PQR file of N, CA, C, O and H, with PARSE charges and radii, in Angstrom:
ATOM      1  N   UNK A   1       0.819  -1.188   0.000 -0.4000 1.5000
ATOM      2  CA  UNK A   1       0.000   0.000   0.000 -0.0000 2.0000
ATOM      3  C   UNK A   1       0.861   1.249   0.000  0.5500 1.7000
ATOM      4  O   UNK A   1       0.435   2.296  -0.488 -0.5500 1.4000
ATOM      5  N   UNK A   2       2.062   1.153   0.538 -0.4000 1.5000
ATOM      6  CA  UNK A   2       2.949   2.299   0.624 -0.0000 2.0000
ATOM      7  C   UNK A   2       3.405   2.777  -0.751  0.5500 1.7000
ATOM      8  O   UNK A   2       3.571   3.977  -0.967 -0.5500 1.4000
ATOM      9  H   UNK A   2       2.408   0.303   0.934  0.4000 1.0000
ATOM     10  N   UNK A   3       3.607   1.849  -1.677 -0.4000 1.5000
ATOM     11  CA  UNK A   3       4.057   2.218  -3.016 -0.0000 2.0000
ATOM     12  C   UNK A   3       2.963   2.999  -3.743  0.5500 1.7000
ATOM     13  O   UNK A   3       3.245   3.990  -4.417 -0.5500 1.4000
ATOM     14  H   UNK A   3       3.472   0.874  -1.502  0.4000 1.0000
ATOM     15  N   UNK A   4       1.726   2.552  -3.606 -0.4000 1.5000
ATOM     16  CA  UNK A   4       0.622   3.247  -4.260 -0.0000 2.0000
ATOM     17  C   UNK A   4       0.444   4.658  -3.709  0.5500 1.7000
ATOM     18  O   UNK A   4       0.144   5.592  -4.452 -0.5500 1.4000
ATOM     19  H   UNK A   4       1.498   1.747  -3.059  0.4000 1.0000
ATOM     20  N   UNK A   5       0.631   4.797  -2.414 -0.4000 1.5000
ATOM     21  CA  UNK A   5       0.527   6.124  -1.815 -0.0000 2.0000
ATOM     22  C   UNK A   5       1.643   7.039  -2.301  0.5500 1.7000
ATOM     23  O   UNK A   5       1.415   8.227  -2.532 -0.5500 1.4000
ATOM     24  H   UNK A   5       0.875   4.037  -1.811  0.4000 1.0000
ATOM     25  N   UNK A   6       2.849   6.494  -2.459 -0.4000 1.5000
ATOM     26  CA  UNK A   6       3.973   7.294  -2.939 -0.0000 2.0000
ATOM     27  C   UNK A   6       3.744   7.736  -4.378  0.5500 1.7000
ATOM     28  O   UNK A   6       4.046   8.876  -4.732 -0.5500 1.4000
ATOM     29  H   UNK A   6       3.034   5.530  -2.272  0.4000 1.0000
ATOM     30  N   UNK A   7       3.212   6.842  -5.212 -0.4000 1.5000
ATOM     31  CA  UNK A   7       2.929   7.190  -6.604 -0.0000 2.0000
ATOM     32  C   UNK A   7       1.842   8.248  -6.673  0.5500 1.7000
ATOM     33  O   UNK A   7       1.944   9.192  -7.457 -0.5500 1.4000
ATOM     34  H   UNK A   7       2.967   5.916  -4.925  0.4000 1.0000
ATOM     35  N   UNK A   8       0.808   8.102  -5.863 -0.4000 1.5000
ATOM     36  CA  UNK A   8      -0.276   9.085  -5.845 -0.0000 2.0000
ATOM     37  C   UNK A   8       0.238  10.440  -5.361  0.5500 1.7000
ATOM     38  O   UNK A   8      -0.163  11.480  -5.883 -0.5500 1.4000
ATOM     39  H   UNK A   8       0.726   7.336  -5.226  0.4000 1.0000
ATOM     40  N   UNK A   9       1.117  10.427  -4.373 -0.4000 1.5000
ATOM     41  CA  UNK A   9       1.680  11.673  -3.868 -0.0000 2.0000
ATOM     42  C   UNK A   9       2.536  12.352  -4.937  0.5500 1.7000
ATOM     43  O   UNK A   9       2.455  13.568  -5.109 -0.5500 1.4000
ATOM     44  H   UNK A   9       1.442   9.582  -3.949  0.4000 1.0000
ATOM     45  N   UNK A  10       3.353  11.585  -5.653 -0.4000 1.5000
ATOM     46  CA  UNK A  10       4.200  12.144  -6.707 -0.0000 2.0000
ATOM     47  C   UNK A  10       3.346  12.700  -7.839  0.5500 1.7000
ATOM     48  O   UNK A  10       3.679  13.740  -8.407 -0.5500 1.4000
ATOM     49  H   UNK A  10       3.419  10.597  -5.512  0.4000 1.0000
ATOM     50  N   UNK A  11       2.254  12.026  -8.174 -0.4000 1.5000
ATOM     51  CA  UNK A  11       1.365  12.503  -9.226 -0.0000 2.0000
ATOM     52  C   UNK A  11       0.676  13.795  -8.792  0.5500 1.7000
ATOM     53  O   UNK A  11       0.498  14.704  -9.603 -0.5500 1.4000
ATOM     54  H   UNK A  11       1.983  11.181  -7.712  0.4000 1.0000
ATOM     55  N   UNK A  12       0.296  13.882  -7.542 -0.4000 1.5000
ATOM     56  CA  UNK A  12      -0.364  15.089  -7.041 -0.0000 2.0000
ATOM     57  C   UNK A  12       0.607  16.266  -7.047  0.5500 1.7000
ATOM     58  O   UNK A  12       0.209  17.392  -7.346 -0.5500 1.4000
ATOM     59  H   UNK A  12       0.441  13.144  -6.883  0.4000 1.0000
ATOM     60  N   UNK A  13       1.866  16.022  -6.722 -0.4000 1.5000
ATOM     61  CA  UNK A  13       2.862  17.091  -6.740 -0.0000 2.0000
ATOM     62  C   UNK A  13       3.129  17.577  -8.156  0.5500 1.7000
ATOM     63  O   UNK A  13       3.286  18.776  -8.388 -0.5500 1.4000
ATOM     64  H   UNK A  13       2.189  15.107  -6.479  0.4000 1.0000
ATOM     65  N   UNK A  14       3.180  16.641  -9.109 -0.4000 1.5000
ATOM     66  CA  UNK A  14       3.483  17.048 -10.480 -0.0000 2.0000
ATOM     67  C   UNK A  14       2.327  17.836 -11.092  0.5500 1.7000
ATOM     68  O   UNK A  14       2.549  18.698 -11.943 -0.5500 1.4000
ATOM     69  H   UNK A  14       3.052  15.667  -8.921  0.4000 1.0000
ATOM     70  N   UNK A  15       1.107  17.551 -10.671 -0.4000 1.5000
ATOM     71  CA  UNK A  15      -0.040  18.303 -11.178 -0.0000 2.0000
ATOM     72  C   UNK A  15      -0.043  19.730 -10.633  0.5500 1.7000
ATOM     73  O   UNK A  15      -0.431  20.663 -11.336 -0.5500 1.4000
ATOM     74  H   UNK A  15       0.926  16.852  -9.979  0.4000 1.0000
ATOM     75  N   UNK A  16       0.383  19.900  -9.402 -0.4000 1.5000
ATOM     76  CA  UNK A  16       0.378  21.231  -8.810 -0.0000 2.0000
ATOM     77  C   UNK A  16       1.570  22.063  -9.281  0.5500 1.7000
ATOM     78  O   UNK A  16       1.530  23.289  -9.185 -0.5500 1.4000
ATOM     79  H   UNK A  16       0.698  19.142  -8.830  0.4000 1.0000
ATOM     80  N   UNK A  17       2.619  21.433  -9.783 -0.4000 1.5000
ATOM     81  CA  UNK A  17       3.813  22.135 -10.264 -0.0000 2.0000
ATOM     82  C   UNK A  17       3.670  22.376 -11.761  0.5500 1.7000
ATOM     83  O   UNK A  17       4.274  21.667 -12.566 -0.5500 1.4000
ATOM     84  H   UNK A  17       2.652  20.436  -9.861  0.4000 1.0000
ATOM     85  N   UNK A  18       2.878  23.364 -12.133 -0.4000 1.5000
ATOM     86  CA  UNK A  18       2.627  23.670 -13.544 -0.0000 2.0000
ATOM     87  C   UNK A  18       3.533  24.830 -13.962  0.5500 1.7000
ATOM     88  O   UNK A  18       3.121  25.990 -13.985 -0.5500 1.4000
ATOM     89  H   UNK A  18       2.387  23.940 -11.480  0.4000 1.0000
ATOM     90  N   UNK A  19       4.783  24.480 -14.290 -0.4000 1.5000
ATOM     91  CA  UNK A  19       5.755  25.513 -14.636 -0.0000 2.0000
ATOM     92  C   UNK A  19       5.714  25.856 -16.121  0.5500 1.7000
ATOM     93  O   UNK A  19       6.356  26.819 -16.540 -0.5500 1.4000
ATOM     94  H   UNK A  19       5.118  23.538 -14.271  0.4000 1.0000
ATOM     95  N   UNK A  20       4.981  25.100 -16.923 -0.4000 1.5000
ATOM     96  CA  UNK A  20       4.889  25.380 -18.345 -0.0000 2.0000
ATOM     97  C   UNK A  20       6.055  24.836 -19.145  0.5500 1.7000
ATOM     98  O   UNK A  20       6.174  25.119 -20.337 -0.5500 1.4000
ATOM     99  H   UNK A  20       4.460  24.317 -16.583  0.4000 1.0000
ATOM    100  N   UNK A  21       6.912  24.064 -18.512 -0.4000 1.5000
ATOM    101  CA  UNK A  21       8.048  23.479 -19.220 -0.0000 2.0000
ATOM    102  C   UNK A  21       7.671  22.066 -19.635  0.5500 1.7000
ATOM    103  O   UNK A  21       7.243  21.259 -18.809 -0.5500 1.4000
ATOM    104  H   UNK A  21       6.815  23.834 -17.544  0.4000 1.0000
ATOM    105  N   UNK A  22       7.835  21.774 -20.920 -0.4000 1.5000
ATOM    106  CA  UNK A  22       7.507  20.458 -21.434 -0.0000 2.0000
ATOM    107  C   UNK A  22       8.647  19.906 -22.262  0.5500 1.7000
ATOM    108  O   UNK A  22       9.720  20.506 -22.320 -0.5500 1.4000
ATOM    109  H   UNK A  22       8.182  22.430 -21.590  0.4000 1.0000
ATOM    110  N   UNK A  23       8.432  18.787 -22.894 -0.4000 1.5000
ATOM    111  CA  UNK A  23       9.498  18.163 -23.669 -0.0000 2.0000
ATOM    112  C   UNK A  23       9.912  18.988 -24.881  0.5500 1.7000
ATOM    113  O   UNK A  23      11.083  18.958 -25.260 -0.5500 1.4000
ATOM    114  H   UNK A  23       7.561  18.299 -22.848  0.4000 1.0000
ATOM    115  N   UNK A  24       9.008  19.714 -25.493 -0.4000 1.5000
ATOM    116  CA  UNK A  24       9.349  20.610 -26.588 -0.0000 2.0000
ATOM    117  C   UNK A  24       9.810  19.913 -27.846  0.5500 1.7000
ATOM    118  O   UNK A  24       9.481  18.753 -28.093 -0.5500 1.4000
ATOM    119  H   UNK A  24       8.056  19.738 -25.185  0.4000 1.0000
ATOM    120  N   UNK A  25      10.569  20.631 -28.627 -0.4000 1.5000
ATOM    121  CA  UNK A  25      11.027  20.148 -29.925 -0.0000 2.0000
ATOM    122  C   UNK A  25      11.982  18.972 -29.787  0.5500 1.7000
ATOM    123  O   UNK A  25      11.901  18.014 -30.556 -0.5500 1.4000
ATOM    124  H   UNK A  25      10.836  21.573 -28.426  0.4000 1.0000
ATOM    125  N   UNK A  26      12.885  19.035 -28.816 -0.4000 1.5000
ATOM    126  CA  UNK A  26      13.851  17.948 -28.655 -0.0000 2.0000
ATOM    127  C   UNK A  26      13.164  16.636 -28.284  0.5500 1.7000
ATOM    128  O   UNK A  26      13.553  15.573 -28.768 -0.5500 1.4000
ATOM    129  H   UNK A  26      12.951  19.813 -28.191  0.4000 1.0000
ATOM    130  N   UNK A  27      12.175  16.703 -27.455 -0.4000 1.5000
ATOM    131  CA  UNK A  27      11.420  15.495 -27.111 -0.0000 2.0000
ATOM    132  C   UNK A  27      10.723  14.919 -28.320  0.5500 1.7000
ATOM    133  O   UNK A  27      10.707  13.703 -28.510 -0.5500 1.4000
ATOM    134  H   UNK A  27      11.858  17.566 -27.062  0.4000 1.0000
ATOM    135  N   UNK A  28      10.145  15.783 -29.144 -0.4000 1.5000
ATOM    136  CA  UNK A  28       9.480  15.329 -30.368 -0.0000 2.0000
ATOM    137  C   UNK A  28      10.480  14.701 -31.329  0.5500 1.7000
ATOM    138  O   UNK A  28      10.197  13.666 -31.932 -0.5500 1.4000
ATOM    139  H   UNK A  28      10.159  16.771 -28.989  0.4000 1.0000
ATOM    140  N   UNK A  29      11.651  15.324 -31.474 -0.4000 1.5000
ATOM    141  CA  UNK A  29      12.666  14.776 -32.377 -0.0000 2.0000
ATOM    142  C   UNK A  29      13.199  13.434 -31.888  0.5500 1.7000
ATOM    143  O   UNK A  29      13.447  12.536 -32.693 -0.5500 1.4000
ATOM    144  H   UNK A  29      11.880  16.165 -30.984  0.4000 1.0000
ATOM    145  N   UNK A  30      13.372  13.293 -30.605 -0.4000 1.5000
ATOM    146  CA  UNK A  30      13.818  12.008 -30.045 -0.0000 2.0000
ATOM    147  C   UNK A  30      12.768  10.936 -30.306  0.5500 1.7000
ATOM    148  O   UNK A  30      13.110   9.808 -30.662 -0.5500 1.4000
ATOM    149  H   UNK A  30      13.170  14.022 -29.951  0.4000 1.0000
ATOM    150  N   UNK A  31      11.507  11.273 -30.132 -0.4000 1.5000
ATOM    151  CA  UNK A  31      10.433  10.319 -30.395 -0.0000 2.0000
ATOM    152  C   UNK A  31      10.424   9.890 -31.862  0.5500 1.7000
ATOM    153  O   UNK A  31      10.294   8.701 -32.156 -0.5500 1.4000
ATOM    154  H   UNK A  31      11.229  12.189 -29.843  0.4000 1.0000
ATOM    155  N   UNK A  32      10.560  10.834 -32.773 -0.4000 1.5000
ATOM    156  CA  UNK A  32      10.592  10.511 -34.203 -0.0000 2.0000
ATOM    157  C   UNK A  32      11.807   9.640 -34.513  0.5500 1.7000
ATOM    158  O   UNK A  32      11.696   8.670 -35.264 -0.5500 1.4000
ATOM    159  H   UNK A  32      10.666  11.799 -32.534  0.4000 1.0000
ATOM    160  N   UNK A  33      12.964   9.975 -33.944 -0.4000 1.5000
ATOM    161  CA  UNK A  33      14.166   9.171 -34.160 -0.0000 2.0000
ATOM    162  C   UNK A  33      13.965   7.740 -33.677  0.5500 1.7000
ATOM    163  O   UNK A  33      14.356   6.801 -34.371 -0.5500 1.4000
ATOM    164  H   UNK A  33      13.054  10.763 -33.334  0.4000 1.0000
ATOM    165  N   UNK A  34      13.365   7.552 -32.508 -0.4000 1.5000
ATOM    166  CA  UNK A  34      13.130   6.206 -31.987 -0.0000 2.0000
ATOM    167  C   UNK A  34      12.158   5.425 -32.866  0.5500 1.7000
ATOM    168  O   UNK A  34      12.335   4.222 -33.057 -0.5500 1.4000
ATOM    169  H   UNK A  34      13.048   8.315 -31.944  0.4000 1.0000
ATOM    170  N   UNK A  35      11.147   6.080 -33.397 -0.4000 1.5000
ATOM    171  CA  UNK A  35      10.203   5.402 -34.287 -0.0000 2.0000
ATOM    172  C   UNK A  35      10.897   4.984 -35.569  0.5500 1.7000
ATOM    173  O   UNK A  35      10.697   3.864 -36.039 -0.5500 1.4000
ATOM    174  H   UNK A  35      11.004   7.057 -33.242  0.4000 1.0000
ATOM    175  N   UNK A  36      11.711   5.863 -36.148 -0.4000 1.5000
ATOM    176  CA  UNK A  36      12.435   5.521 -37.376 -0.0000 2.0000
ATOM    177  C   UNK A  36      13.411   4.364 -37.119  0.5500 1.7000
ATOM    178  O   UNK A  36      13.507   3.448 -37.936 -0.5500 1.4000
ATOM    179  H   UNK A  36      11.874   6.773 -35.767  0.4000 1.0000
ATOM    180  N   UNK A  37      14.125   4.400 -36.006 -0.4000 1.5000
ATOM    181  CA  UNK A  37      15.055   3.324 -35.665 -0.0000 2.0000
ATOM    182  C   UNK A  37      14.312   2.007 -35.492  0.5500 1.7000
ATOM    183  O   UNK A  37      14.801   0.962 -35.922 -0.5500 1.4000
ATOM    184  H   UNK A  37      14.046   5.144 -35.343  0.4000 1.0000
ATOM    185  N   UNK A  38      13.144   2.041 -34.873 -0.4000 1.5000
ATOM    186  CA  UNK A  38      12.350   0.834 -34.696 -0.0000 2.0000
ATOM    187  C   UNK A  38      11.913   0.251 -36.030  0.5500 1.7000
ATOM    188  O   UNK A  38      11.959  -0.966 -36.214 -0.5500 1.4000
ATOM    189  H   UNK A  38      12.747   2.890 -34.524  0.4000 1.0000
ATOM    190  N   UNK A  39      11.493   1.086 -36.954 -0.4000 1.5000
ATOM    191  CA  UNK A  39      11.076   0.618 -38.277 -0.0000 2.0000
ATOM    192  C   UNK A  39      12.257   0.004 -39.028  0.5500 1.7000
ATOM    193  O   UNK A  39      12.117  -1.048 -39.652 -0.5500 1.4000
ATOM    194  H   UNK A  39      11.455   2.074 -36.805  0.4000 1.0000
ATOM    195  N   UNK A  40      13.415   0.657 -38.970 -0.4000 1.5000
ATOM    196  CA  UNK A  40      14.600   0.132 -39.653 -0.0000 2.0000
ATOM    197  C   UNK A  40      15.013  -1.214 -39.057  0.5500 1.7000
ATOM    198  O   UNK A  40      15.316  -2.147 -39.801 -0.5500 1.4000
ATOM    199  H   UNK A  40      13.528   1.512 -38.463  0.4000 1.0000
ATOM    200  N   UNK A  41      15.029  -1.326 -37.750 -0.4000 1.5000
ATOM    201  CA  UNK A  41      15.385  -2.594 -37.116 -0.0000 2.0000
ATOM    202  C   UNK A  41      14.374  -3.690 -37.423  0.5500 1.7000
ATOM    203  O   UNK A  41      14.758  -4.845 -37.611 -0.5500 1.4000
ATOM    204  H   UNK A  41      14.783  -0.569 -37.146  0.4000 1.0000
ATOM    205  N   UNK A  42      13.094  -3.353 -37.477 -0.4000 1.5000
ATOM    206  CA  UNK A  42      12.062  -4.331 -37.793 -0.0000 2.0000
ATOM    207  C   UNK A  42      12.234  -4.863 -39.211  0.5500 1.7000
ATOM    208  O   UNK A  42      12.138  -6.068 -39.444 -0.5500 1.4000
ATOM    209  H   UNK A  42      12.781  -2.416 -37.324  0.4000 1.0000
ATOM    210  N   UNK A  43      12.490  -3.960 -40.158 -0.4000 1.5000
ATOM    211  CA  UNK A  43      12.672  -4.383 -41.552 -0.0000 2.0000
ATOM    212  C   UNK A  43      13.917  -5.254 -41.700  0.5500 1.7000
ATOM    213  O   UNK A  43      13.910  -6.226 -42.455 -0.5500 1.4000
ATOM    214  H   UNK A  43      12.568  -2.981 -39.969  0.4000 1.0000
ATOM    215  N   UNK A  44      14.979  -4.908 -40.985 -0.4000 1.5000
ATOM    216  CA  UNK A  44      16.199  -5.708 -41.021 -0.0000 2.0000
ATOM    217  C   UNK A  44      15.958  -7.100 -40.443  0.5500 1.7000
ATOM    218  O   UNK A  44      16.444  -8.094 -40.981 -0.5500 1.4000
ATOM    219  H   UNK A  44      14.985  -4.118 -40.372  0.4000 1.0000
ATOM    220  N   UNK A  45      15.202  -7.165 -39.340 -0.4000 1.5000
ATOM    221  CA  UNK A  45      14.900  -8.456 -38.731 -0.0000 2.0000
ATOM    222  C   UNK A  45      14.083  -9.319 -39.680  0.5500 1.7000
ATOM    223  O   UNK A  45      14.343 -10.516 -39.803 -0.5500 1.4000
ATOM    224  H   UNK A  45      14.807  -6.357 -38.903  0.4000 1.0000
ATOM    225  N   UNK A  46      13.094  -8.728 -40.355 -0.4000 1.5000
ATOM    226  CA  UNK A  46      12.294  -9.489 -41.310 -0.0000 2.0000
ATOM    227  C   UNK A  46      13.159 -10.053 -42.420  0.5500 1.7000
ATOM    228  O   UNK A  46      12.973 -11.197 -42.835 -0.5500 1.4000
ATOM    229  H   UNK A  46      12.882  -7.756 -40.256  0.4000 1.0000
ATOM    230  N   UNK A  47      14.102  -9.262 -42.902 -0.4000 1.5000
ATOM    231  CA  UNK A  47      14.994  -9.697 -43.970 -0.0000 2.0000
ATOM    232  C   UNK A  47      15.861 -10.870 -43.502  0.5500 1.7000
ATOM    233  O   UNK A  47      16.064 -11.823 -44.255 -0.5500 1.4000
ATOM    234  H   UNK A  47      14.253  -8.332 -42.565  0.4000 1.0000
ATOM    235  N   UNK A  48      16.368 -10.810 -42.280 -0.4000 1.5000
ATOM    236  CA  UNK A  48      17.203 -11.884 -41.758 -0.0000 2.0000
ATOM    237  C   UNK A  48      16.389 -13.146 -41.496  0.5500 1.7000
ATOM    238  O   UNK A  48      16.880 -14.252 -41.725 -0.5500 1.4000
ATOM    239  H   UNK A  48      16.203 -10.036 -41.669  0.4000 1.0000
ATOM    240  N   UNK A  49      15.164 -13.002 -41.026 -0.4000 1.5000
ATOM    241  CA  UNK A  49      14.319 -14.162 -40.752 -0.0000 2.0000
ATOM    242  C   UNK A  49      13.984 -14.898 -42.044  0.5500 1.7000
ATOM    243  O   UNK A  49      13.889 -16.125 -42.048 -0.5500 1.4000
ATOM    244  H   UNK A  49      14.765 -12.104 -40.840  0.4000 1.0000
ATOM    245  N   UNK A  50      13.805 -14.163 -43.142 -0.4000 1.5000
ATOM    246  CA  UNK A  50      13.532 -14.816 -44.428 -0.0000 2.0000
ATOM    247  C   UNK A  50      14.692 -15.671 -44.886  0.5500 1.7000
ATOM    248  O   UNK A  50      14.485 -16.637 -45.622 -0.5500 1.4000
ATOM    249  H   UNK A  50      13.882 -13.166 -43.139  0.4000 1.0000
ATOM    250  N   UNK A  51      15.909 -15.348 -44.475 -0.4000 1.5000
ATOM    251  CA  UNK A  51      17.083 -16.112 -44.887 -0.0000 2.0000
ATOM    252  C   UNK A  51      17.245 -17.417 -44.118  0.5500 1.7000
ATOM    253  O   UNK A  51      18.035 -18.267 -44.526 -0.5500 1.4000
ATOM    254  H   UNK A  51      16.077 -14.564 -43.878  0.4000 1.0000
ATOM    255  N   UNK A  52      16.526 -17.598 -43.025 -0.4000 1.5000
ATOM    256  CA  UNK A  52      16.654 -18.798 -42.208 -0.0000 2.0000
ATOM    257  C   UNK A  52      16.110 -19.986 -42.982  0.5500 1.7000
ATOM    258  O   UNK A  52      14.998 -19.949 -43.509 -0.5500 1.4000
ATOM    259  H   UNK A  52      15.883 -16.907 -42.694  0.4000 1.0000
ATOM    260  N   UNK A  53      16.917 -21.046 -43.042 -0.4000 1.5000
ATOM    261  CA  UNK A  53      16.521 -22.256 -43.758 -0.0000 2.0000
ATOM    262  C   UNK A  53      15.783 -23.170 -42.790  0.5500 1.7000
ATOM    263  O   UNK A  53      16.383 -23.789 -41.911 -0.5500 1.4000
ATOM    264  H   UNK A  53      17.820 -21.076 -42.614  0.4000 1.0000
ATOM    265  N   UNK A  54      14.492 -23.239 -42.967 -0.4000 1.5000
ATOM    266  CA  UNK A  54      13.666 -24.075 -42.101 -0.0000 2.0000
ATOM    267  C   UNK A  54      13.657 -25.496 -42.635  0.5500 1.7000
ATOM    268  O   UNK A  54      13.373 -25.711 -43.813 -0.5500 1.4000
ATOM    269  H   UNK A  54      14.004 -22.737 -43.681  0.4000 1.0000
ATOM    270  N   UNK A  55      13.966 -26.471 -41.786 -0.4000 1.5000
ATOM    271  CA  UNK A  55      14.008 -27.877 -42.186 -0.0000 2.0000
ATOM    272  C   UNK A  55      12.684 -28.542 -41.812  0.5500 1.7000
ATOM    273  O   UNK A  55      12.429 -28.781 -40.631 -0.5500 1.4000
ATOM    274  H   UNK A  55      14.197 -26.297 -40.829  0.4000 1.0000
ATOM    275  N   UNK A  56      11.840 -28.843 -42.797 -0.4000 1.5000
ATOM    276  CA  UNK A  56      10.545 -29.447 -42.467 -0.0000 2.0000
ATOM    277  C   UNK A  56      10.648 -30.877 -41.952  0.5500 1.7000
ATOM    278  O   UNK A  56       9.687 -31.386 -41.375 -0.5500 1.4000
ATOM    279  H   UNK A  56      12.047 -28.649 -43.756  0.4000 1.0000
ATOM    280  N   UNK A  57      11.801 -31.546 -42.146 -0.4000 1.5000
ATOM    281  CA  UNK A  57      11.955 -32.915 -41.657 -0.0000 2.0000
ATOM    282  C   UNK A  57      12.188 -32.964 -40.158  0.5500 1.7000
ATOM    283  O   UNK A  57      12.091 -34.030 -39.550 -0.5500 1.4000
ATOM    284  H   UNK A  57      12.582 -31.133 -42.614  0.4000 1.0000
ATOM    285  N   UNK A  58      12.491 -31.840 -39.565 -0.4000 1.5000
ATOM    286  CA  UNK A  58      12.627 -31.767 -38.114 -0.0000 2.0000
ATOM    287  C   UNK A  58      13.939 -32.302 -37.594  0.5500 1.7000
ATOM    288  O   UNK A  58      13.950 -32.970 -36.560 -0.5500 1.4000
ATOM    289  H   UNK A  58      12.571 -30.974 -40.059  0.4000 1.0000
ATOM    290  N   UNK A  59      15.051 -32.038 -38.268 -0.4000 1.5000
ATOM    291  CA  UNK A  59      16.351 -32.468 -37.783 -0.0000 2.0000
ATOM    292  C   UNK A  59      16.664 -31.710 -36.504  0.5500 1.7000
ATOM    293  O   UNK A  59      16.494 -30.493 -36.433 -0.5500 1.4000
ATOM    294  H   UNK A  59      15.042 -31.496 -39.108  0.4000 1.0000
ATOM    295  N   UNK A  60      17.118 -32.434 -35.505 -0.4000 1.5000
ATOM    296  CA  UNK A  60      17.401 -31.788 -34.224 -0.0000 2.0000
ATOM    297  C   UNK A  60      18.726 -31.035 -34.283  0.5500 1.7000
ATOM    298  O   UNK A  60      19.524 -31.223 -35.201 -0.5500 1.4000
ATOM    299  H   UNK A  60      17.257 -33.423 -35.563  0.4000 1.0000
ATOM    300  N   UNK A  61      18.944 -30.187 -33.294 -0.4000 1.5000
ATOM    301  CA  UNK A  61      20.187 -29.419 -33.234 -0.0000 2.0000
ATOM    302  C   UNK A  61      21.390 -30.328 -33.035  0.5500 1.7000
ATOM    303  O   UNK A  61      22.460 -30.068 -33.584 -0.5500 1.4000
ATOM    304  H   UNK A  61      18.296 -30.034 -32.548  0.4000 1.0000
ATOM    305  N   UNK A  62      21.225 -31.402 -32.247 -0.4000 1.5000
ATOM    306  CA  UNK A  62      22.337 -32.330 -32.023 -0.0000 2.0000
ATOM    307  C   UNK A  62      22.768 -32.987 -33.332  0.5500 1.7000
ATOM    308  O   UNK A  62      23.962 -33.092 -33.613 -0.5500 1.4000
ATOM    309  H   UNK A  62      20.356 -31.613 -31.800  0.4000 1.0000
ATOM    310  N   UNK A  63      21.800 -33.428 -34.129 -0.4000 1.5000
ATOM    311  CA  UNK A  63      22.130 -34.046 -35.407 -0.0000 2.0000
ATOM    312  C   UNK A  63      22.784 -33.039 -36.349  0.5500 1.7000
ATOM    313  O   UNK A  63      23.715 -33.381 -37.078 -0.5500 1.4000
ATOM    314  H   UNK A  63      20.830 -33.342 -33.900  0.4000 1.0000
ATOM    315  N   UNK A  64      22.306 -31.819 -36.333 -0.4000 1.5000
ATOM    316  CA  UNK A  64      22.867 -30.785 -37.194 -0.0000 2.0000
ATOM    317  C   UNK A  64      24.312 -30.476 -36.788  0.5500 1.7000
ATOM    318  O   UNK A  64      25.155 -30.238 -37.652 -0.5500 1.4000
ATOM    319  H   UNK A  64      21.550 -31.542 -35.740  0.4000 1.0000
ATOM    320  N   UNK A  65      24.603 -30.478 -35.496 -0.4000 1.5000
ATOM    321  CA  UNK A  65      25.957 -30.206 -35.031 -0.0000 2.0000
ATOM    322  C   UNK A  65      26.912 -31.351 -35.380  0.5500 1.7000
ATOM    323  O   UNK A  65      28.086 -31.109 -35.661 -0.5500 1.4000
ATOM    324  H   UNK A  65      23.918 -30.672 -34.794  0.4000 1.0000
ATOM    325  N   UNK A  66      26.422 -32.592 -35.365 -0.4000 1.5000
ATOM    326  CA  UNK A  66      27.263 -33.736 -35.731 -0.0000 2.0000
ATOM    327  C   UNK A  66      27.461 -33.829 -37.232  0.5500 1.7000
ATOM    328  O   UNK A  66      28.414 -34.458 -37.690 -0.5500 1.4000
ATOM    329  H   UNK A  66      25.469 -32.789 -35.136  0.4000 1.0000
ATOM    330  N   UNK A  67      26.570 -33.209 -38.011 -0.4000 1.5000
ATOM    331  CA  UNK A  67      26.745 -33.160 -39.449 -0.0000 2.0000
ATOM    332  C   UNK A  67      26.180 -34.345 -40.202  0.5500 1.7000
ATOM    333  O   UNK A  67      26.539 -34.558 -41.360 -0.5500 1.4000
ATOM    334  H   UNK A  67      25.795 -32.697 -37.639  0.4000 1.0000
ATOM    335  N   UNK A  68      25.324 -35.109 -39.593 -0.4000 1.5000
ATOM    336  CA  UNK A  68      24.697 -36.202 -40.339 -0.0000 2.0000
ATOM    337  C   UNK A  68      23.233 -36.318 -39.953  0.5500 1.7000
ATOM    338  O   UNK A  68      22.775 -35.775 -38.948 -0.5500 1.4000
ATOM    339  H   UNK A  68      25.033 -34.936 -38.652  0.4000 1.0000
ATOM    340  N   UNK A  69      22.524 -37.048 -40.793 -0.4000 1.5000
ATOM    341  CA  UNK A  69      21.093 -37.228 -40.559 -0.0000 2.0000
ATOM    342  C   UNK A  69      20.786 -38.721 -40.577  0.5500 1.7000
ATOM    343  O   UNK A  69      21.364 -39.491 -41.344 -0.5500 1.4000
ATOM    344  H   UNK A  69      22.895 -37.489 -41.610  0.4000 1.0000
ATOM    345  N   UNK A  70      19.882 -39.092 -39.728 -0.4000 1.5000
ATOM    346  CA  UNK A  70      19.409 -40.471 -39.762 -0.0000 2.0000
ATOM    347  C   UNK A  70      18.303 -40.568 -40.794  0.5500 1.7000
ATOM    348  O   UNK A  70      17.517 -39.632 -40.940 -0.5500 1.4000
ATOM    349  H   UNK A  70      19.412 -38.467 -39.104  0.4000 1.0000
ATOM    350  N   UNK A  71      18.224 -41.680 -41.516 -0.4000 1.5000
ATOM    351  CA  UNK A  71      17.158 -41.798 -42.524 -0.0000 2.0000
ATOM    352  C   UNK A  71      15.790 -41.813 -41.843  0.5500 1.7000
ATOM    353  O   UNK A  71      15.625 -42.396 -40.772 -0.5500 1.4000
ATOM    354  H   UNK A  71      18.863 -42.440 -41.397  0.4000 1.0000
ATOM    355  N   UNK A  72      14.812 -41.163 -42.480 -0.4000 1.5000
ATOM    356  CA  UNK A  72      13.482 -41.139 -41.866 -0.0000 2.0000
ATOM    357  C   UNK A  72      12.823 -42.522 -41.931  0.5500 1.7000
ATOM    358  O   UNK A  72      13.026 -43.280 -42.880 -0.5500 1.4000
ATOM    359  H   UNK A  72      14.946 -40.689 -43.350  0.4000 1.0000
ATOM    360  N   UNK A  73      12.030 -42.830 -40.897 -0.4000 1.5000
ATOM    361  CA  UNK A  73      11.291 -44.098 -40.865 -0.0000 2.0000
ATOM    362  C   UNK A  73      10.057 -43.972 -41.724  0.5500 1.7000
ATOM    363  O   UNK A  73       9.214 -43.104 -41.499 -0.5500 1.4000
ATOM    364  H   UNK A  73      11.866 -42.214 -40.126  0.4000 1.0000
ATOM    365  N   UNK A  74       9.955 -44.850 -42.720 -0.4000 1.5000
ATOM    366  CA  UNK A  74       8.760 -44.837 -43.579 -0.0000 2.0000
ATOM    367  C   UNK A  74       8.230 -46.215 -43.747  0.5500 1.7000
ATOM    368  O   UNK A  74       7.229 -46.412 -44.435 -0.5500 1.4000
ATOM    369  H   UNK A  74      10.640 -45.555 -42.902  0.4000 1.0000
TER
END
């Protein structure tokens, strides 16, 4: 209960301290930069994921590390 009271007290103080200072242009530019960086990283991740060779036969990591495959049971 003490944490909730501290958060409520901090919120009440910030509401009463209306100095008119806000994030301004620099805050907006930082936000735009972060959004652009996120889009670039997302597109790069998609490109790398497409390059992953998915094995539908389900070869395990141990078999892949040893470099051989057991014939499938049919």
